[in-house]
N, C-alpha and C positions, 0 to 999 in steps of 0.2 A: 403799611403805606410808607412811601418815600417822598421827600420833597426836594426839589432842585431849584436853585436860582441861577439863571444863565444871564450873563451880562457881557458887554463888550468893553475891552480895555482894562488894563490893570489899575489898581489903586495906588496913586503916587504918594499920598499923604500918610505918613507913618501913624499918626494918631487915629486916623480912620481905620486903617488896617488892624491896629491893636484892638479897637472896639469891635470890629467884625470878628476877629479871632476869639475875643472874650465870649461873645454870644454863640459862636459856632461850638466852642468847647462846652458851654452850658446845654446846648441843644442835644448833644450826644446822649444825654440821660433820657430823652423823650422820644426821639425819632431819628431815622436815617436822613441826614440833611447833607446835600452836596452843593457847593458853590463852584460853578464853572465860569471861568473868565476867558472869553474868546479874545484873540488878538485884535488890536485895532486894525481897521481897514487901511491898507497902504495907498498912498497917492490920492488922498481925498480931495486935494486941491484941484485935481483934474476931473473930478466926478461931480455931476449934478446931485442935488438932494435925493432925487428919486433913484439915481444909480447907486448912491451910497446906501440907501435903505434896502435896495435889492441885494447888494453884496452882503450886507449884514444879515438879511433874511436867509440867504443861502447858508451862512454859517449857523444860524439858529436851527435850520432844518436838519443839519447833520446830527444834532443831538436830540431830536424829537422822535419818539416812537409813535406808532399808529394809535396806541391806546392811552397815550399820555393825556392828562387833563391840563391844557395849556391856558395860563392866565397871564395876560399882559398887565404890566404895571405902567399906568399912564395917567397923567393928571386929569384927563377927561373921562376916566373910568368911574365906576360906582364907588362912593365913599362908604366905608364901614367904620364904626367905632371898634375899639379893641375887643370888646366882648362879642360883637357881631362877627368880627373876623375869626375869633376862636370858634364860634358856632359854624361858620363857613367851613373851616377845616374839619370840625367834628362831623358835619354833614357829609363831607367827601369821604371820610373814614367809614361812616356808617353805610354809605352806598357803594362800598368796595372799590373805590378809586385806588388803584395801585401806585400811581405816580402823579403828583401834581408838579408841574413845571411852570415856574414864574419867570417871566422874561422882562429884562430892562433893556429897552431899545437904545439906539444911538441918539445923537443930538436932534435928529429930525423925526424921531418916532419909528414906526414900523412900516414895512412894505405891505402892500395890499394882500399879498399871499399869506403873510404872517397874521394879519388881522383876520383873514378868512379862516385860518386854521384855529384861531383862539376859541376857547370855550367861554371865557369870561374876560372882562377888563375891569381892573380895580385901580383905585387911586389912593395914594397915601396922603394926599393933600391937594387942594386946588392950587397951591403954590408950586413953583418949579424949583427943584433942588438939583445940585450936581449929581451926576450918576454915581459918584463915589459915596456921597452922603445917603442916597437912596438905598444903597446896599446895606449900610449900617442900620438905618431906620427899619428896613424890612426885616433883617435878621433879628433885630431886637423885638419886633412885633410878632414874629413867629415864636420866639422864646416866650414872650408874654402870653400868647395864645395858649401855649401848652401849660403854663402855670395857672391860667384861668381854668382850663379844662380839668386840671388836677386839684383845683381848689387850694392852691398854694398862695401864700400871702404877698407875692410880688406885686400884683395889681390891686389897687385900692379903688373902690367905688362905693 
């Protein structure tokens, strides 16, 4: 199985990027993980919210395959504890899912077409975080999930 995280816009804060890089390096020991950063939409001031979501959705679809298991990361999604998230990933591995693709939308969320394409919607928190922080939190949670599945001492419960 392979896991991808697709998001829009680069991470400007050096400390966040360093944290992301730290967990990406650690994840290499467990699974093929790919972080895809799509370019920011140009001229957003001239676009409505729905137009911006549609343009972002078009970018997402360029990276989605027909058999990909697509998971939206959205504050209105289902909340899982870290152990439950590890079980979620394990269940996907056991059911022969070849590629899980997690999406972080733009500031207004996802277009209707992207929502329709999604297999699941998960929340990292009911709080709203910057898109850059979500990347760091998510990559750390994927790393944590694999340490839980391997019975390693990173996660304490």
